[in-house]
C-alpha positions, 0 to 999 in steps of 0.5 A: 157780468163780472159777478157771474164769472166770479161764481165758483160753479161758473169758474169750474165750468170754464175750467172744464171747458178750457181743459176739454179744449186743451185735451182736444188740441192735444188729441188732434196733435197726436193723430195729425200726420207729420208727413212731408207734403213735398212727397205728395206728388200724385196729383201730377200723375194723371197726365201720364199714360201707359203707351210708352215703348217699354211700358209693361202692358200686363205687369204693374208699373207706376205711372211715374217715377221709381218703384222697388220692393212690394210692401204691405200686400194684403187682401181685404173686402174684395181688393188686393192692396199692393203697397210698394217702395216708391220714390215720388220725386224722381225716376231715380232711386231716392227717399222712399214712400209707400206707393199704393195700387188696388185691384179686384183681380191682380190684373187690372190695377188702379194706382191710388195716392201715395199711402205713407210718405217720409216724415221727420224721422226719415223715409218709409222703407219696406214692411207689411200690412195686416187686417186687424180681424179682432180689433186688437188695436181698438181703432175699428170704425163700424164694420170696416176692419182696420188695416195696420201697416208696419214699416221701417223708417230710416232714423239716422242713429239706427232704423226703427220699426213703426206702425200706421193704421187705416180705417178707410180700407187702406186709402189713408193712414195715420201714424201711430204715436206720431211715427215713433217706434213700436220696435226700437233698434235692437242694437245689432246693426243700424239697418235693422229692417223690413218687419213681416207681421202675421196672425199666429192662429196656433198661439193666438198672437200677432207675430213680427219677424225682423231681419237684424243682421249682424255676423250670424244674420239674426232674424228676430221674432216678436209677439204681441196681443195688441199690435203696439206692445211687442216682446221678443219670442225668439231668434233664428239665425240663417247665414243666407238671410238678406232682407225682406224676410217673408214667412207663410203657411201652405198645405202640402199637395193641397191637403190642409191637414198637412200644413208646412211653413216657408221662410224666404228672403229678398234673394228668394232663398227659401226653406220649408219646415215648421214655425214653432212660435219662437223659431223655425225648424227646417225640414231639408235644405235651403233652396232657390226660388227664382233662377233669373237675374231680375227677381227680388224682395218678393212678398206674399199677400196677407189674408188671402181668401180661402187660404190662398197665398199669392206672391209678387216680386220686384223685377229689379234692374238697378243699373244706371244704364237701365233702358227705362232710364236711357230711353227716357221713360217716365217710370222706372222698374216693374213688378213680376206677374202675380203667382199662386204658391203651392207646396208639392211632394217630389222625389227630392222632398217638399218643394215650392211651386209658382204659377201665374194667377188664373185671373190672367185669362181675363186678358185673353184676346185670341187663343190657339191650341194644338195637340200632337203636332210636329215642330214644322207644323206648329211653325206653319200654323203660327205663321200668321200669329204675331202677338205682342203680349203672350201667355204660351204653354208647351208640353213635349217629349224629348228624346235622349239627345233631342233639342228644341228651340222656341222663339217667342217675341224675338227671343230664342228659348232653347232646350237640351243643354245640361247644367249642374244644380244642387239637389238633396242628393248632391250636385246633379246634371239636368237639362234646362232652358236657356235664353240670352245667357239665362237658364231655367232647369227643367228635368224630364219628368215621366218622359215629358217637359212642360213650359209656360212663358209670359212675354211682355214688352220688356220682360220674359218669365219662364215657368218650367214643369208647372212652376217647379223652377221659374226664371224672371228676366228683363228683355228690353230688345224690341224685335223687328217682327213678332214671328213665333217659331219652333225648331227641333233636332232629334226625336221631339214629340210636341203633345200640346201647344197653346198660344194666348194673345193678351190685351193690355191691362191698361186699355183706356188709361 
């Protein structure tokens, strides 16, 4: 036996086997996730239902614990993937993971195990995900496209941008290069963060947009051909820019031959213009995307079917006295309802419009529609209609000094007060809707005003004039009764009123 082993040929074979085993071990180590398993808590979520007093019934919330920014939103193979900032250990803010939920209609969500959790370099902060349509990364398995996620990790000496990939339709992720930087800290600030990645069809490159901060609020653009090697393409400076930059393209008035780009930040300031590949040329002024106090860090889904652009924002309430905490809910915070985004030409220029996705109709239980009705007759007709969850729309023509009060889920929404808003023509007084100290501008257009209302257990969203202005707000008070009422002063003509009673998205869960 010893003589056989001493054979040069066998020695060479033994060496090859040993080297192969060693390389296999190295490869296994290279792809082995370094995730902190203490954050893998999803196995404890199954015993929590969706029936608490403040639990949203058609907005997404986690079964348990804290959530904030939507992350990595991407559409693939019939599924809308919603990844999100998630403290997997507490209902309070803490070290973040990427939680995960999927839906085929953006109305019924299934929460899945946490996708990416903290590892040796820190927590998992906001970012984006893309479908690697041309296998740039070279990780595709069979016909299933690779989903590639980019996010910030909170390395102590300066945040870095990291990548992970999934070959099983987003269910599990492997850290690229053991979670080391694909974009190192650029030296502007310790907190450089929130990479937005998308495919730039015009230039056949992947682009990564990153908020660096600094005195001038620098937004840096990188480009890559393989998703791993990124080079600087240019910088944008915007004094208004906060975090969670988003950049997407939309047709104007539905005409795909007239495409424009929109850039937004976490506070939902936005500009319309043209993305040049290394910069952004704004056409007009900086505008306001939401007039409420509880809409933040919104992102759009990458890879929407037929160019569809859908947005979801976090309905944020970071107060320690937030009722979710005070009343002992097992969860904390919720997402806003998904909206389709469009660009429309207005007398003041091209503007961004938001409207609830039509898939909400899948929740309709009962619908009542009225035309050319008085406020008194509408109230009488709705006397027996007391839905807890509501999708309501109204169109009316107010006289010069007329006012209208609409009560929905115990909240009085009043129309008629004037407020000053900034327009392309300077400050202008317009009429608005008001409720509980919040406002939603709604000028009369062609003699009419339109309003859409979504009311859930703890939230109210107003969409004025087909979504030209939107106000998102938490409203925690539970009314003693759910009576709906319309009152008017002066000359008010109600052209149409539609009240849809919704069922819960979570039936049976």
